[in-house]
C-alpha positions as CSV (number, residue, x, y, z in Angstrom):
1,M,-73.5,-42.6,82.6
2,S,-75.2,-40.6,79.6
3,E,-78.4,-41.8,77.3
4,T,-79.2,-40.0,73.8
5,P,-82.2,-38.3,73.4
6,P,-85.2,-40.4,72.3
7,K,-85.7,-38.8,69.4
8,A,-82.3,-40.3,68.4
9,Q,-83.7,-43.8,68.6
10,L,-84.3,-46.5,66.2
11,A,-87.7,-47.8,66.2
12,D,-87.8,-51.6,67.3
13,D,-88.6,-52.9,64.6
14,E,-86.4,-51.1,62.5
15,H,-83.7,-51.7,64.7
16,L,-83.9,-55.5,64.6
17,A,-83.5,-55.0,60.6
18,V,-80.5,-53.4,60.5
19,L,-79.0,-56.5,62.7
20,G,-80.7,-58.8,60.0
21,Y,-83.5,-59.8,61.6
22,E,-87.1,-59.7,61.6
23,G,-89.9,-59.7,64.6
24,Q,-91.6,-62.8,65.3
25,F,-92.4,-62.3,68.5
26,D,-95.1,-59.8,70.8
27,R,-93.1,-57.1,72.7
28,S,-95.3,-57.4,75.5
29,M,-92.8,-57.6,78.3
30,S,-93.0,-54.2,79.9
31,L,-89.8,-52.7,82.2
32,W,-91.0,-54.0,85.2
33,A,-91.9,-57.3,84.1
34,N,-88.2,-57.8,82.8
35,F,-86.9,-56.8,85.8
36,A,-89.0,-59.1,87.5
37,L,-87.7,-62.0,84.8
38,G,-83.7,-60.9,85.9
39,F,-84.4,-60.8,89.4
40,T,-86.3,-64.5,89.7
41,Y,-83.7,-65.7,87.7
42,L,-80.9,-64.2,90.4
43,S,-83.0,-64.9,93.1
44,P,-81.6,-64.1,96.1
45,L,-84.0,-66.0,98.5
46,V,-82.7,-69.5,96.9
47,G,-79.1,-68.3,96.8
48,V,-78.7,-67.4,100.3
49,Y,-80.8,-70.2,101.7
50,S,-78.7,-72.6,99.9
51,L,-75.4,-71.1,100.7
52,F,-75.8,-69.5,104.2
53,A,-75.0,-72.8,106.2
54,T,-71.7,-73.2,103.8
55,A,-70.4,-69.3,104.4
56,L,-70.5,-68.7,107.9
57,A,-69.3,-72.3,108.2
58,T,-66.2,-71.3,106.3
59,G,-65.7,-67.4,106.6
60,G,-68.5,-66.6,109.7
61,P,-70.5,-64.1,109.5
62,P,-67.8,-61.7,108.1
63,S,-68.9,-63.6,104.5
64,I,-71.5,-61.1,104.6
65,F,-69.3,-58.6,102.8
66,W,-69.0,-60.5,99.8
67,I,-72.8,-59.8,99.4
68,L,-71.2,-56.0,99.0
69,I,-67.8,-57.2,96.9
70,V,-69.6,-59.1,94.3
71,A,-72.7,-56.5,93.7
72,C,-69.9,-54.0,92.8
73,G,-67.8,-56.5,90.3
74,Q,-71.0,-57.8,89.0
75,M,-72.4,-54.1,88.1
76,L,-69.2,-53.2,86.6
77,V,-70.3,-56.4,84.2
78,A,-73.9,-55.4,83.8
79,L,-73.1,-51.9,82.8
80,V,-71.0,-53.8,80.1
81,F,-73.6,-55.9,79.1
82,G,-75.8,-52.7,78.4
83,E,-74.4,-51.3,76.1
84,V,-73.6,-54.1,74.2
85,V,-77.4,-54.9,74.6
86,S,-78.8,-51.7,73.9
87,Q,-77.1,-51.5,70.4
88,Y,-78.0,-55.5,69.9
89,P,-81.2,-56.0,71.3
90,I,-81.9,-59.5,70.1
91,H,-82.8,-62.8,71.6
92,G,-80.4,-65.2,73.2
93,G,-78.3,-62.7,75.5
94,I,-74.7,-64.1,75.5
95,Y,-74.2,-66.0,72.1
96,P,-75.3,-63.0,69.8
97,W,-73.7,-61.0,72.0
98,A,-70.1,-62.5,71.8
99,R,-70.9,-63.4,68.1
100,R,-71.6,-59.8,67.1
101,L,-68.4,-58.6,68.8
102,W,-66.0,-61.4,68.1
103,G,-67.3,-63.9,65.9
104,R,-68.6,-67.3,65.3
105,R,-66.5,-70.0,66.1
106,Y,-66.1,-67.7,69.5
107,A,-69.6,-67.1,70.3
108,W,-70.5,-70.8,69.7
109,L,-68.1,-71.9,72.2
110,A,-69.4,-69.1,74.7
111,A,-72.8,-70.0,74.2
112,W,-72.0,-74.1,74.2
113,V,-70.4,-73.5,77.9
114,Y,-73.0,-71.2,79.0
115,I,-76.2,-73.2,77.9
116,W,-74.8,-76.2,79.6
117,A,-74.2,-73.9,82.9
118,M,-77.8,-72.7,82.6
119,I,-79.1,-76.3,82.2
120,V,-77.7,-77.9,85.0
121,T,-78.8,-74.5,87.3
122,I,-82.7,-75.0,85.8
123,T,-81.9,-78.8,87.3
124,A,-80.1,-77.7,91.1
125,V,-82.7,-75.3,91.5
126,A,-85.6,-77.7,90.9
127,E,-83.8,-80.3,92.9
128,F,-83.5,-77.7,95.8
129,G,-87.0,-76.7,95.4
130,A,-87.9,-80.1,96.2
131,G,-87.1,-79.6,99.8
132,F,-89.3,-77.2,100.5
133,V,-92.4,-78.6,98.5
134,T,-91.7,-81.9,100.8
135,S,-91.5,-80.0,103.9
136,L,-94.7,-78.3,103.2
137,L,-96.8,-81.1,102.1
138,G,-95.2,-83.5,105.1
139,V,-94.0,-86.3,102.7
140,E,-90.6,-87.7,103.8
141,L,-87.3,-86.3,101.5
142,T,-86.5,-89.1,99.8
143,P,-84.9,-89.7,96.4
144,M,-88.3,-90.6,94.7
145,S,-89.9,-88.0,96.8
146,T,-87.1,-85.2,95.3
147,L,-87.6,-86.5,91.8
148,V,-91.2,-86.8,91.4
149,T,-91.2,-83.0,92.7
150,A,-88.2,-81.6,90.6
151,L,-90.2,-83.4,87.7
152,G,-93.6,-81.7,89.0
153,L,-91.6,-78.0,88.9
154,L,-90.0,-78.8,85.3
155,L,-93.1,-79.4,84.2
156,L,-95.3,-76.6,85.6
157,A,-92.6,-74.2,84.3
158,L,-93.0,-75.2,80.9
159,A,-96.5,-75.4,80.5
160,I,-96.4,-72.0,81.9
161,N,-93.7,-70.6,79.8
162,F,-96.6,-72.9,77.0
163,T,-99.0,-70.1,77.3
164,G,-96.7,-67.2,76.2
165,T,-95.2,-64.0,77.2
166,K,-97.8,-62.2,79.1
167,W,-97.9,-65.4,81.8
168,L,-94.1,-65.4,81.8
169,A,-94.3,-61.9,82.6
170,R,-96.9,-62.4,85.2
171,I,-95.7,-65.1,86.8
172,A,-92.3,-63.5,87.2
173,R,-93.9,-60.9,88.8
174,I,-95.8,-63.2,91.5
175,G,-92.2,-64.6,92.4
176,L,-90.5,-61.2,92.6
177,F,-93.5,-60.2,95.1
178,A,-92.9,-63.6,96.9
179,E,-89.2,-63.0,96.9
180,L,-89.2,-59.6,98.4
181,I,-91.6,-60.8,101.3
182,G,-89.1,-63.5,102.0
183,V,-85.8,-61.7,101.7
184,I,-86.5,-58.1,102.5
185,G,-89.5,-58.3,104.7
186,I,-88.4,-60.9,106.7
187,G,-85.0,-60.4,106.9
188,L,-86.5,-56.6,108.0
189,F,-88.5,-58.5,110.9
190,L,-85.7,-60.5,112.0
191,L,-83.3,-57.4,112.3
192,I,-85.9,-55.1,114.3
193,F,-88.0,-58.1,116.2
194,K,-85.8,-60.8,116.5
195,R,-82.6,-59.7,117.0
196,Q,-79.9,-62.2,119.6
197,H,-76.7,-60.7,118.4
198,D,-74.7,-56.7,118.3
199,F,-74.0,-55.5,114.3
200,S,-70.7,-56.1,115.9
201,V,-70.8,-59.7,115.3
202,F,-70.5,-59.2,111.2
203,F,-66.4,-58.1,112.5
204,D,-65.9,-61.4,114.7
205,T,-64.3,-64.0,112.5
206,M,-66.0,-66.6,115.5
207,G,-62.5,-68.5,115.3
208,T,-62.7,-69.7,111.8
209,A,-59.5,-68.8,111.0
210,G,-58.0,-70.9,113.5
211,D,-54.0,-69.4,114.6
212,G,-53.3,-68.2,111.0
213,S,-54.7,-65.3,108.8
214,Y,-57.9,-64.5,108.2
215,V,-57.3,-63.6,104.6
216,P,-57.4,-67.3,102.4
217,V,-60.4,-67.7,105.0
218,F,-62.6,-65.2,103.7
219,L,-61.4,-65.6,100.5
220,A,-62.8,-68.6,100.2
221,S,-66.0,-67.7,101.7
222,A,-66.4,-66.0,98.3
223,L,-68.9,-68.0,97.3
224,A,-71.4,-66.5,100.0
225,G,-71.7,-63.3,96.7
226,L,-70.1,-65.5,93.7
227,F,-73.4,-67.8,93.6
228,L,-75.5,-65.2,94.3
229,F,-75.2,-62.4,91.6
230,Y,-76.4,-63.6,88.0
231,G,-79.3,-64.0,86.0
232,F,-79.4,-60.5,85.5
233,E,-78.3,-61.2,82.0
234,A,-81.7,-63.4,81.4
235,C,-83.1,-59.8,81.3
236,G,-81.6,-59.5,77.4
237,D,-82.3,-62.8,76.6
238,V,-85.9,-62.1,75.7
239,A,-85.0,-59.1,74.2
240,E,-87.5,-59.7,70.9
241,E,-90.2,-59.6,73.4
242,V,-89.7,-56.4,75.4
243,S,-91.0,-52.8,74.4
244,D,-87.8,-50.7,73.7
245,P,-85.4,-53.0,74.8
246,A,-82.3,-51.1,73.6
247,R,-83.3,-48.6,76.9
248,R,-84.8,-50.6,79.3
249,I,-83.2,-54.2,79.4
250,P,-80.0,-52.3,80.5
251,R,-82.2,-50.5,83.2
252,A,-83.6,-53.7,84.3
253,M,-80.2,-55.4,84.5
254,I,-79.2,-52.9,86.6
255,M,-82.0,-52.7,89.1
256,T,-81.6,-56.4,89.4
257,I,-78.1,-56.0,90.8
258,V,-79.0,-53.3,92.9
259,V,-82.2,-55.1,94.8
260,G,-80.4,-58.6,94.6
261,A,-78.0,-57.0,96.7
262,V,-80.3,-54.6,99.5
263,S,-82.3,-58.1,99.3
264,A,-79.4,-60.8,99.8
265,L,-77.6,-58.0,103.0
266,F,-81.3,-58.0,104.3
267,S,-82.1,-61.7,104.2
268,F,-78.4,-63.0,104.7
269,G,-77.9,-60.5,108.1
270,G,-81.4,-60.8,109.7
271,Y,-80.2,-65.1,109.9
272,V,-77.2,-64.0,111.4
273,L,-78.3,-61.6,114.0
274,A,-81.4,-63.9,115.0
275,A,-79.7,-67.2,115.0
276,P,-80.0,-68.7,118.5
277,N,-77.3,-70.8,117.9
278,L,-74.7,-68.9,115.9
279,K,-71.9,-70.8,117.4
280,E,-72.5,-73.8,116.8
281,I,-73.5,-72.4,112.7
282,V,-70.3,-71.3,112.3
283,A,-69.0,-74.5,113.8
284,G,-70.2,-76.1,110.7
285,E,-72.4,-78.5,113.4
286,E,-76.1,-77.1,111.8
287,G,-75.9,-78.4,107.8
288,D,-79.3,-76.8,107.6
289,P,-79.9,-74.1,110.5
290,I,-82.1,-71.6,108.8
291,P,-85.6,-74.0,109.5
292,A,-84.8,-73.6,112.6
293,I,-83.9,-70.3,112.8
294,L,-87.9,-69.4,111.2
295,E,-89.2,-72.0,113.4
296,A,-87.6,-70.5,116.3
297,T,-88.0,-66.9,115.2
298,L,-92.0,-67.5,113.5
299,G,-93.0,-70.3,115.1
300,T,-95.1,-73.0,113.3
301,V,-97.4,-71.4,111.4
302,G,-94.8,-68.5,110.4
303,A,-92.7,-70.5,108.9
304,K,-94.9,-72.5,107.2
305,I,-96.1,-69.4,105.2
306,F,-92.8,-68.7,104.7
307,L,-91.7,-72.2,102.9
308,V,-95.2,-71.0,100.6
309,I,-93.5,-67.9,99.9
310,A,-90.6,-70.0,98.8
311,I,-92.3,-72.4,96.5
312,L,-93.4,-69.8,94.9
313,A,-90.2,-68.1,94.6
314,F,-88.6,-71.3,93.5
315,I,-91.5,-71.6,90.6
316,S,-90.5,-68.5,89.5
317,C,-87.0,-69.0,89.4
318,V,-87.0,-72.5,87.4
319,L,-89.5,-70.5,85.2
320,S,-87.4,-67.7,84.1
321,L,-84.4,-70.2,84.0
322,Q,-86.3,-72.2,81.3
323,A,-87.3,-69.5,79.3
324,A,-83.9,-67.6,79.1
325,A,-82.3,-70.9,78.2
326,S,-84.8,-71.6,75.1
327,R,-84.6,-68.4,74.0
328,L,-80.9,-69.0,74.3
329,L,-81.3,-72.2,72.3
330,Y,-83.7,-70.5,69.9
331,S,-81.2,-67.6,68.9
332,F,-78.6,-70.5,68.7
333,A,-80.6,-72.7,66.4
334,R,-82.1,-69.7,64.3
335,D,-78.6,-68.9,63.1
336,G,-78.1,-72.7,62.0
337,M,-75.6,-73.5,64.7
338,L,-77.1,-76.1,66.2
339,P,-78.4,-80.0,65.0
340,G,-82.1,-79.7,64.5
341,H,-81.2,-76.1,64.1
342,R,-85.1,-75.9,61.9
343,W,-86.8,-78.1,64.5
344,L,-85.6,-75.6,67.9
345,S,-85.7,-72.4,65.8
346,K,-90.1,-73.1,65.3
347,V,-91.9,-70.1,67.2
348,S,-95.9,-71.2,67.9
349,D,-97.9,-69.0,65.7
350,R,-100.2,-68.8,68.5
351,N,-98.6,-68.2,71.4
352,K,-95.2,-66.4,70.4
353,V,-92.8,-68.9,72.1
354,P,-90.0,-71.2,70.6
355,T,-91.9,-74.5,72.1
356,N,-89.3,-76.6,70.6
357,A,-86.7,-74.9,72.6
358,L,-88.7,-74.7,75.4
359,I,-89.0,-78.5,75.3
360,V,-85.3,-79.1,75.6
361,A,-84.8,-76.7,78.4
362,C,-87.4,-78.8,80.1
363,T,-86.7,-82.6,79.1
364,V,-82.8,-81.9,79.2
365,P,-82.9,-80.9,83.1
366,A,-85.4,-83.4,83.9
367,L,-83.2,-86.5,82.7
368,I,-80.5,-85.1,84.5
369,C,-82.9,-85.5,87.5
370,V,-83.1,-89.1,86.8
371,L,-79.3,-89.4,86.9
372,I,-79.2,-87.8,90.3
373,Y,-81.8,-90.1,91.7
374,F,-79.6,-93.5,90.9
375,N,-76.4,-91.1,92.3
376,E,-77.0,-88.5,94.5
377,A,-73.5,-87.7,94.7
378,I,-73.2,-86.3,91.2
379,L,-75.9,-83.6,92.3
380,V,-72.6,-80.9,93.8
381,P,-70.1,-82.1,91.0
382,V,-72.3,-81.5,88.1
383,T,-73.8,-78.1,89.6
384,S,-70.0,-77.4,90.9
385,F,-68.8,-76.3,87.3
386,A,-72.1,-74.4,86.1
387,I,-71.1,-71.1,88.3
388,L,-67.5,-70.9,86.6
389,G,-69.2,-71.8,83.3
390,I,-71.4,-69.0,83.9
391,Y,-68.4,-66.4,84.8
392,L,-66.2,-67.9,82.2
393,A,-68.9,-66.8,79.5
394,F,-69.6,-63.5,81.1
395,Q,-65.9,-63.0,80.3
396,M,-65.8,-63.7,76.8
397,V,-68.3,-61.3,76.3
398,V,-66.7,-58.3,78.5
399,F,-63.3,-59.1,76.7
400,A,-65.0,-59.4,73.4
401,S,-66.4,-55.9,74.2
402,L,-62.8,-54.6,75.1
403,R,-60.9,-55.9,72.2
404,Q,-63.8,-54.2,70.0
405,R,-63.1,-51.0,72.2
406,F,-59.7,-50.8,71.4
407,M,-60.6,-51.7,67.5
408,G,-62.4,-48.2,67.8
409,W,-66.1,-49.2,68.7
410,R,-67.7,-46.6,70.2
411,P,-71.5,-47.9,71.2
412,A,-74.1,-47.0,69.5
413,G,-77.2,-47.8,71.7
414,P,-79.5,-45.4,73.5
415,F,-77.9,-46.8,76.8
416,N,-73.7,-45.6,76.7
417,L,-71.6,-45.1,79.2
418,G,-69.5,-42.4,77.0
419,G,-65.6,-42.2,78.1
420,L,-66.3,-44.2,80.9
421,G,-66.8,-47.1,79.0
422,M,-63.1,-48.2,78.3
423,I,-62.2,-47.6,82.1
424,V,-65.9,-49.8,83.2
425,N,-64.6,-52.2,80.6
426,I,-61.2,-53.1,82.1
427,L,-62.3,-53.2,85.6
428,A,-64.8,-55.5,84.8
429,L,-62.4,-58.2,83.0
430,A,-60.4,-57.8,86.1
431,Y,-63.3,-58.6,88.6
432,G,-64.1,-61.2,86.6
433,L,-60.7,-62.6,86.4
434,F,-60.6,-62.4,89.9
435,A,-63.5,-64.3,90.6
436,M,-63.0,-67.3,88.4
437,Y,-59.8,-67.4,90.0
438,L,-61.9,-67.9,93.2
439,L,-64.3,-70.2,91.7
440,A,-61.5,-72.8,89.9
441,K,-59.1,-72.9,92.6
442,P,-58.7,-75.9,93.7
443,G,-59.8,-77.4,97.6
444,E,-57.3,-78.6,100.3
445,T,-59.4,-81.8,101.2
446,G,-56.5,-83.9,100.0
447,D,-59.4,-86.2,97.8
448,F,-58.3,-84.9,93.9
449,F,-61.7,-85.5,92.7
450,A,-63.3,-83.4,95.6
451,D,-60.6,-80.6,95.3
452,Y,-60.6,-80.0,91.6
453,V,-64.4,-81.1,90.6
454,V,-65.1,-77.5,89.3
455,L,-62.1,-77.8,87.1
456,I,-62.5,-81.1,85.5
457,G,-66.9,-80.2,85.1
458,L,-65.2,-77.3,83.2
459,A,-63.0,-79.4,81.1
460,V,-65.1,-82.2,80.0
461,V,-67.8,-79.0,78.9
462,L,-64.9,-77.0,77.3
463,G,-63.7,-80.3,75.8
464,T,-66.8,-81.7,74.1
465,G,-67.6,-78.5,72.6
466,L,-64.2,-78.0,71.1
467,V,-64.2,-81.6,69.6
468,Y,-67.7,-81.0,68.3
469,L,-66.6,-77.3,66.8
470,F,-63.9,-78.4,64.6
471,V,-65.0,-81.8,64.2
472,A,-68.4,-80.6,63.1
473,R,-67.7,-77.4,62.0
474,P,-71.4,-75.5,63.2
475,D,-69.8,-72.4,62.2
476,R,-70.0,-72.7,58.5
477,H,-73.6,-73.8,58.7
478,S,-74.2,-70.3,59.4
479,T,-74.4,-66.9,57.4
480,A,-75.6,-64.8,60.2
481,P,-73.7,-61.4,60.7
482,S,-70.5,-61.7,62.9
483,G,-68.2,-59.3,64.0
484,D,-69.6,-56.2,63.3
485,A,-69.8,-54.2,66.2
486,R,-68.2,-51.0,64.8
487,A,-70.5,-51.6,61.0
488,V,-73.4,-51.5,63.0
489,A,-72.6,-48.4,65.3
490,D,-72.3,-46.4,61.9
491,E,-75.5,-47.7,60.5
492,I,-77.2,-46.9,63.7
493,R,-75.8,-43.5,63.6
494,R,-76.1,-42.3,60.1
495,R,-80.2,-43.7,60.5
496,T,-80.8,-41.8,63.5
497,G,-79.1,-38.9,61.8
498,Q,-76.3,-38.6,64.1
499,I,-72.7,-37.4,63.3
500,S,-71.2,-39.7,60.7
501,V,-68.3,-41.9,61.8
502,Q,-65.1,-41.0,59.7
């Protein structure tokens, strides 16, 4: 992996001009703020808390190894994204990357899937966060209290986002601090002072395979990692608000994966080793074991302090998700690819944020929260497709990048993998297809809806998107450049005085 010398890099505004845009945002986000945004979106605290019981009940303690496997796989994807965003440091991430690497219709479909997955993720995080808030306040967790609290989290995030990028960065850094305390700090405390089991327990399947092979059981427990490692791409969603984005955003993505993996390992491992009733958790007799583990190891006061830390992490996670979704909507609308694109693409003169896109990124999740209030059973179905949708959108960019490489594209940003780019790209695609297979693989409960809910959800989103795409033809309303990866690379090399491509 190599980086071109600083003298061979375009200034931020000149780079943006080469891509066909004028700067409208304040570049007030530093490397650390950009990393904090991606990390709080990835949120290992939220991911581990949500999946701990399911992972152990499915695959036992060895399911922790999926954190390492998925982290390595997503690192490959992050490296590919790093090269792309280094050449295209513009708002929106997945959408503009897919458009510039392939074309408008291809990008429209990728963005359609991705934005619905993001909106559902915002909803799910707000819903899960409600449980922490009600627990801290001593309020009974009912459908009404969940709805009110979830809506409160959404509105709080909206209010902070309205204030501008500086406050977004500040709260993201607070969320980062809370995450690190909540996952690494508490994880280390449990490992060192409250350990109830030997480290060999991570090689003990504890009967989860029954009399059969452990391989299918281990594959089924892949959710322990697959649900954790996305969010790093959000670093690129706010590219036009980052100083020196072509160099800093790839670094922030890599940092998000590395720190996220370390955090998740300490957290998951600490809970396993400190669990006084590990056998019951693996047997599926304890649906929400982490509060009991914390109560037993930290005491009542310590558990309350953890709740405060967790709530800060959830607030920051909703904030980061909302910000990333609004920038994607803005990017989509700026190119005339959405109904109401002029309204959605407006940027506040005062705070330099896409306020109307932020309103949509808050309102749609709020409406889904209301639907969940009337029917709690739809929470799992509406969120189940989200992860597969995000992985699909990721792989559409990875595939488009590989296609361009075969057509002669050599990434021209300051972050460059050099000769390793093709190999990393191929491995990233292979990993992504494997991950999508694991996510889409039907269950074996015998209930058709329960077994195929992930595929049903994705089919609905893809189906409606394709109908709109071929009936309304939003791609015809846009004159934004597309499929220009090689031409832009040549222009960047020309402007930076590098050897011209013949």
